[in-house]
C-alpha positions in Angstrom: 15.2 -1.5 9.7 13.7 -4.7 11.2 10.1 -5.7 12.0 9.8 -8.4 14.6 6.7 -10.6 14.4 5.4 -13.9 15.6 6.6 -15.5 12.3 10.1 -14.1 12.5 11.6 -10.9 11.4 11.3 -8.8 8.3 14.4 -6.8 7.2 13.5 -3.6 5.4 16.5 -2.4 3.3 16.3 1.2 2.0 19.3 1.8 -0.3 19.9 3.3 -3.7 21.2 0.7 -6.2 19.8 -2.2 -4.2 17.9 -3.6 -7.2 21.1 -4.4 -9.0 22.5 -6.3 -6.0 19.6 -8.6 -5.1 21.8 -11.7 -5.6 24.1 -10.5 -2.8 21.5 -8.9 -0.5 18.9 -11.6 -0.4 21.0 -14.7 0.3 22.8 -12.8 3.1 19.5 -12.1 4.8 17.6 -15.3 4.1 19.1 -18.6 5.4 18.8 -21.4 2.9 17.9 -19.0 0.1 16.7 -20.9 -3.0 19.1 -21.0 -5.9 16.1 -20.9 -8.2 14.0 -18.0 -6.9 10.8 -17.0 -8.8 10.5 -13.4 -9.8 6.8 -12.4 -10.0 6.0 -9.2 -11.8 3.2 -7.4 -13.6 3.2 -8.0 -17.3 2.9 -4.2 -17.7 6.1 -3.6 -15.6 8.9 -1.8 -17.4 11.0 -4.5 -19.1 14.2 -2.7 -18.0 13.4 -3.1 -14.3 12.6 -6.8 -14.8 15.8 -7.3 -16.7 17.9 -5.5 -14.0 16.4 -7.6 -11.3 17.1 -10.8 -13.1 20.7 -9.7 -13.9 21.1 -8.7 -10.2 20.2 -12.2 -9.2 22.2 -14.0 -12.0 25.4 -12.2 -11.2 25.8 -14.2 -8.0 25.2 -17.5 -9.6 21.4 -17.8 -9.0 19.1 -19.2 -11.6 15.9 -17.2 -11.4 12.8 -17.7 -13.5 10.1 -15.0 -14.1 6.3 -15.1 -14.0 4.4 -12.3 -15.5 0.9 -11.6 -14.2 -1.8 -9.9 -16.2 -3.3 -7.5 -13.6 -5.3 -5.3 -15.9 -8.4 -6.8 -14.4 -7.1 -6.4 -10.8 -5.7 -8.9 -8.3 -8.2 -11.8 -8.3 -8.5 -15.3 -7.1 -8.1 -16.4 -10.7 -4.7 -14.7 -10.9 -3.7 -16.3 -7.6 -4.6 -19.7 -8.9 -2.7 -19.1 -12.1 0.4 -18.2 -10.1 0.0 -21.4 -8.1 0.0 -23.4 -11.3 3.1 -21.6 -12.5 4.9 -22.6 -9.3 3.8 -26.2 -9.7 5.1 -26.2 -13.2 8.5 -25.1 -11.9 8.4 -27.9 -9.2 8.6 -25.3 -6.4 8.7 -27.0 -3.0 8.5 -25.4 0.4 12.1 -24.1 0.1 10.9 -21.8 -2.7 11.4 -18.0 -2.5 9.1 -15.7 -4.4 10.3 -12.2 -5.3 7.5 -9.7 -5.9 8.7 -6.9 -8.2 6.2 -4.1 -8.8 3.5 -2.2 -7.2 1.1 -3.0 -4.4 -1.1 -5.3 -6.5 1.9 -7.5 -7.2 3.1 -7.6 -3.6 -0.5 -8.3 -2.3 -1.1 -11.1 -4.7 2.4 -12.7 -4.4 2.2 -12.5 -0.7 -1.2 -14.1 -0.7 0.0 -17.0 -2.8 3.1 -17.3 -0.6 0.8 -17.8 2.3 -1.4 -20.5 0.8 1.0 -22.4 -1.6 2.0 -25.6 0.1 0.7 -23.9 3.3 3.4 -21.3 3.2 6.6 -20.4 1.5 8.9 -17.3 1.8 8.7 -14.2 -0.3 10.5 -10.9 -0.8 9.0 -7.6 -1.8 10.9 -5.3 -4.2 8.5 -2.4 -4.6 8.9 -0.2 -7.7 6.3 2.4 -7.0 6.2 5.1 -4.3 3.0 3.8 -2.9 4.3 0.2 -2.6 7.7 1.4 -1.2 6.1 3.2 1.7 3.0 1.2 2.4 1.8 -1.9 0.5 5.1 -3.8 0.6 5.5 -3.5 4.4 3.5 -5.2 7.1 2.4 -8.6 5.9 -1.1 -7.8 4.8 -1.7 -9.9 1.6 -4.9 -10.5 -0.4 -6.9 -10.3 -3.5 -10.1 -8.5 -4.4 -13.7 -9.6 -4.9 -16.3 -7.8 -7.0 -17.8 -6.7 -3.7 -14.7 -4.9 -2.6 -10.9 -4.7 -2.1 -8.8 -7.2 -0.1 -11.8 -9.3 1.1 -9.8 -12.5 0.7 -6.3 -12.5 2.3 -3.9 -13.5 5.0 -1.3 -12.0 7.3 2.0 -13.3 5.9 5.0 -11.1 6.3 7.7 -10.9 3.7 11.2 -12.1 4.8 12.9 -9.0 3.3 11.6 -5.8 1.7 14.1 -4.0 -0.7 13.3 -0.4 -1.2 15.5 1.2 -4.0 14.6 4.9 -4.5 16.5 4.8 -7.9 13.7 2.7 -9.4 11.3 5.6 -9.1 13.1 7.5 -11.8 10.7 7.8 -14.7 7.7 6.9 -12.7 4.5 8.1 -14.4 2.8 11.1 -13.0 -0.2 9.0 -12.0 2.0 6.7 -9.9 3.6 9.7 -8.1 0.1 11.0 -7.4 -1.0 7.7 -6.1 2.0 7.4 -3.8 1.5 11.0 -2.5 -1.9 9.9 -1.3 -0.3 7.5 1.2 2.4 10.1 2.0 -0.4 12.5 3.1 -1.8 9.7 5.3 1.6 9.3 7.0 1.9 13.1 7.4 -1.3 13.2 9.4 0.1 10.4 11.6 3.6 11.9 12.0 3.7 15.6 12.8 7.4 15.9 11.9 6.6 14.7 8.3 3.6 17.1 8.2 5.9 20.0 9.2 8.5 19.0 6.6 5.9 18.9 3.8 4.3 22.2 4.8 7.7 23.9 5.0 9.4 22.7 1.8 9.2 24.5 -1.5 10.7 21.6 -3.4 8.9 18.7 -5.1 10.1 15.2 -4.1 9.9 14.2 -7.8 12.9 16.3 -8.6 14.7 16.5 -5.3 16.4 13.2 -4.5 17.5 14.2 -1.0 13.9 15.3 0.0 12.5 12.1 -1.5 15.0 10.0 0.5 13.9 11.8 3.7 10.2 11.3 3.0 10.7 7.6 2.2 12.6 7.1 5.4 10.1 8.9 7.5 7.1 7.0 6.0 8.8 3.6 6.3 9.8 4.2 9.9 6.2 5.2 10.7 4.8 2.1 9.0 7.4 -0.1 10.8 6.5 1.4 14.2 2.8 0.7 13.8 3.2 -2.8 12.3 5.6 -4.0 15.0 3.3 -2.6 17.7 0.2 -4.4 16.3 1.1 -7.3 14.0 -2.5 -8.4 13.3 -4.2 -5.1 13.0 -6.3 -5.3 16.1 -5.4 -2.1 17.9 -3.1 0.9 17.2 -2.2 -0.3 13.7 -5.8 0.5 12.6 -4.7 4.2 12.5 -3.1 3.3 9.2 -6.6 2.9 7.8 -6.9 6.7 7.7 -8.7 7.6 4.5 -9.1 4.0 3.4 -12.7 3.2 4.5 -14.2 5.9 2.2 -11.3 5.6 -0.2 -11.8 1.9 -0.8 -15.5 2.5 -1.3 -14.8 5.2 -3.9 -12.5 2.9 -5.8 -15.0 0.1 -5.9 -18.0 2.3 -6.7 -16.1 3.7 -9.7 -15.1 0.2 -11.0 -11.4 0.6 -10.0 -11.0 2.6 -13.1 -11.4 6.3 -12.3 -9.1 6.5 -9.3 -5.6 5.2 -8.5 -5.5 3.7 -4.9 -3.5 6.7 -3.4 -5.8 9.2 -5.1 -8.8 7.4 -3.6 -7.0 7.4 -0.2 -6.4 11.2 -0.5 -10.1 11.8 -1.2 -11.0 9.4 1.6 -8.7 11.4 3.9 -10.5 14.6 3.0 -13.9 13.1 3.5 -13.0 11.5 6.8 -11.5 14.8 8.0 -14.9 16.3 7.2 -16.7 13.5 9.1 -14.3 13.9 12.0 -15.1 17.6 12.2 -18.9 17.0 11.8 -18.8 14.5 14.7 -17.0 17.1 16.9 -13.5 15.4 17.0 -11.4 17.5 14.6 -11.4 21.3 14.4 -12.3 23.2 11.2 -8.7 24.5 11.1 -7.3 21.0 11.1 -9.8 19.9 8.4 -8.5 22.8 6.2 -4.9 21.9 7.0 -5.6 18.4 5.6 -7.1 19.9 2.5 -4.0 22.3 2.0 -1.7 19.3 2.5 -3.4 17.4 -0.3 -3.3 20.4 -2.6 0.4 21.0 -1.8 1.1 17.4 -2.9 -0.8 18.0 -6.1 -3.6 15.7 -5.2 -7.2 16.1 -6.3 -9.6 17.1 -3.6 -12.9 16.9 -5.5 -14.6 14.4 -7.9 -17.7 14.5 -10.1 -20.9 13.6 -8.3 -21.4 9.8 -7.8 -24.2 7.6 -6.7 -23.8 8.0 -2.9 -25.9 5.0 -2.1 -23.5 2.9 -4.2 -20.5 4.2 -2.3 -22.2 3.5 1.0 -23.0 -0.1 -0.1 -19.4 -0.7 -0.8 -18.4 0.9 2.5 -20.7 -1.5 4.3 -18.7 -4.4 2.8 -15.5 -3.1 4.2 -13.5 -5.5 6.4 -13.5 -2.9 9.2 -17.3 -3.0 9.5 -18.5 -3.7 13.1 -22.1 -5.1 12.9 -24.4 -2.4 11.5 -21.7 0.3 12.1 -18.8 1.2 9.9 -15.5 1.6 11.7 -13.3 4.6 10.9 -9.9 5.7 11.9 -10.7 9.4 12.0 -8.0 12.2 11.9 -8.3 14.4 14.9 -5.1 16.4 15.0 -1.5 16.0 13.8 -0.4 12.6 15.1 -3.7 11.9 16.7 -6.5 9.6 15.4 -9.7 8.2 16.9 -11.4 4.8 16.2 -15.1 5.5 15.8 -18.0 3.2 14.9 -20.5 5.2 12.8 -23.9 3.8 12.4 -25.5 6.9 11.0 -25.2 6.5 7.2 -26.4 10.0 6.7 -23.3 11.3 8.3 -21.1 9.2 6.0 -23.2 10.3 3.0 -22.6 13.9 3.8 -18.9 13.3 4.0 -18.9 11.7 0.6 -21.0 14.6 -0.9 -18.4 17.1 0.5 -16.1 15.8 -2.2 -18.3 16.5 -5.1 -17.3 19.3 -7.4 -20.7 20.9 -7.0 -20.4 21.0 -3.2 
């Protein structure tokens, strides 16, 4: 698949075994590909995946180097600065190509550095988690977090190529599958054919490769469609924020420790379906359909009670805030969303409380 943008095109390659053929696939798609690409990965990434990627590059005569990021404390400006120093130590100039291997945090941070280092260099995303393969790696949104919230510093800087290899998901921890399924649920609300598939299947994507490939393709096509229609997230692409306004606030309010990103998105999706119904947009039946979808995917739909005011404070720092109102992409029906500015914090507080186990 190809995404056309004002900065050129992004090729999205979805192919089993692609990780082992990076040295062939990337130079064929990137004119003037650097002979010394820099592989950026999380220090906690499986060593086997890093080694396979390096071998895949070296087989074709390239001389890659690797930079390991310590992302235990999240993706921060300090980590971005450290990566810039590592690139300077390697004498990287504007012909450099960075290859982000890992989950969404790696692609977000690597893409951000690619946007600012020497005012812009090329980069490639090679996502190794389900969430990153269907969402974070595609679309050109890059950034790092601040203590006040997620992705508050960033840039639109699309990757030149995205390489999605379903084989790398083998052995993925259960928590990563769960996080990825949160984004799958979002796409299912946006794409009625995917929702119907998930509601009809009795298999689990974790042990059904054909079903997983089908889900991956449908999610990626949906993301590509929205990104190409709205490169800078000013219109229809905002539908991809389903579940994220409350989800991001839940992540931040719990110190980015209790919930994986996709788990927070799933909870946000449930809360925002509740808000949509309370505001008269979604039906009760559709709200329950969303809840059943989350449970079918094995996602949590409740959490212990939190400080609601703290959650609301983080929601007010969200990038999508419009003045005193908080902007939501609310689910209305399968394939239908509605952009709504909500100034009544009590309505949002009720939606957050609907998630509490005691509700």
